[in-house]
Structures are given as structure tokens and as C-alpha cells.
C-alpha positions in Angstrom: -8.3 12.5 -4.3 -9.5 9.4 -2.5 -11.4 6.7 -4.4 -11.3 4.0 -1.7 -11.4 4.9 2.0 -9.4 3.0 4.6 -10.8 3.9 8.1 -8.1 2.0 9.9 -5.2 3.4 8.0 -3.1 1.8 5.3 -4.0 -1.9 4.6 -1.8 -4.6 6.1 0.2 -6.9 3.9 0.8 -10.7 3.9 4.4 -10.0 4.7 3.4 -8.2 7.9 0.8 -10.8 8.9 2.9 -13.8 8.2 5.8 -12.6 10.4 8.2 -11.8 7.6 10.4 -8.8 7.9 10.5 -7.2 11.4 7.4 -9.0 12.7 5.5 -5.7 13.1 2.3 -4.4 11.6 3.1 -0.8 10.6 0.2 1.6 10.8 1.8 4.5 8.9 3.4 5.5 5.7 6.2 8.0 5.3 6.3 10.8 2.7 8.5 13.6 1.6 6.4 16.6 0.9 7.7 19.1 -1.8 5.8 22.4 -2.2 2.7 21.0 -0.4 2.5 17.8 -2.5 3.8 14.3 -1.8 6.9 13.8 -3.9 7.9 10.5 -2.4 5.7 7.9 -0.6 7.7 5.3 1.3 6.5 2.2 3.1 8.2 -0.8 4.6 4.9 -2.8 4.2 6.1 -4.3 0.9 3.1 -3.3 -1.1 4.9 -4.1 -4.3 4.7 -7.8 -3.6 1.0 -7.5 -2.7 0.2 -6.1 -6.1 1.5 -9.3 -7.7 -0.3 -12.4 -9.0 0.3 -15.6 -7.1 0.9 -18.3 -9.7 0.6 -21.0 -7.0 -3.0 -20.4 -6.1 -4.0 -18.5 -9.3 -5.2 -15.3 -7.7 -4.2 -11.8 -6.8 -2.9 -11.4 -3.2 -5.2 -8.9 -1.5 -8.0 -6.6 -2.8 -7.4 -3.9 -0.2 -3.8 -3.4 -1.3 -4.9 -3.1 -5.0 -7.4 -0.5 -4.0 -4.7 1.3 -2.1 -2.6 1.3 -5.3 -5.6 2.9 -7.1 -5.6 5.7 -4.6 -1.9 6.3 -5.1 -2.2 6.4 -8.9 -5.2 8.7 -8.7 -3.3 11.0 -6.4 -0.4 11.1 -8.7 -2.6 11.9 -11.7 -4.7 14.6 -10.1 -2.4 16.4 -7.8 
């Protein structure tokens, strides 16, 4: 189930765009498929930090990454 569409693939993260980590923008995710379903979804894009609230500027990091999280949760609930 897809609620939000991403024509250019998974959204980028602040960590990728600011040169943290390996200085690369990754355009893929990795998954372990079990019986035709995604059992594990892995990304080195650091989405967990993107879903956080930044207390310094009083806002959420990026809307696209939150929408991506909605897609993941909907997939988990409906698959």
C-alpha cells in the first residue's frame, strides 16, 4: 500500500545532504523478503534522526521523510 508517492525514489536526509556519514546520497533501500513480504527494511540514510523534532529551531526535520514513514507503517499494517 502506498499513501505517498516518491517518483525519485526514497527521500534524501539531512545527514546525506550535509556530508555526514559517507558523503553519498543513497538512492536505494535494502530489504530481506520472507515469503513474498518485506520482513526487514534497512537503510543507511538515517531516517530515524529525520523523524525527530529539532528543539533548536522548533520544527520537524523534513516532511518527505515523515511521509515515507507513513508508507512504511501502512505497509506493515496492511501486508
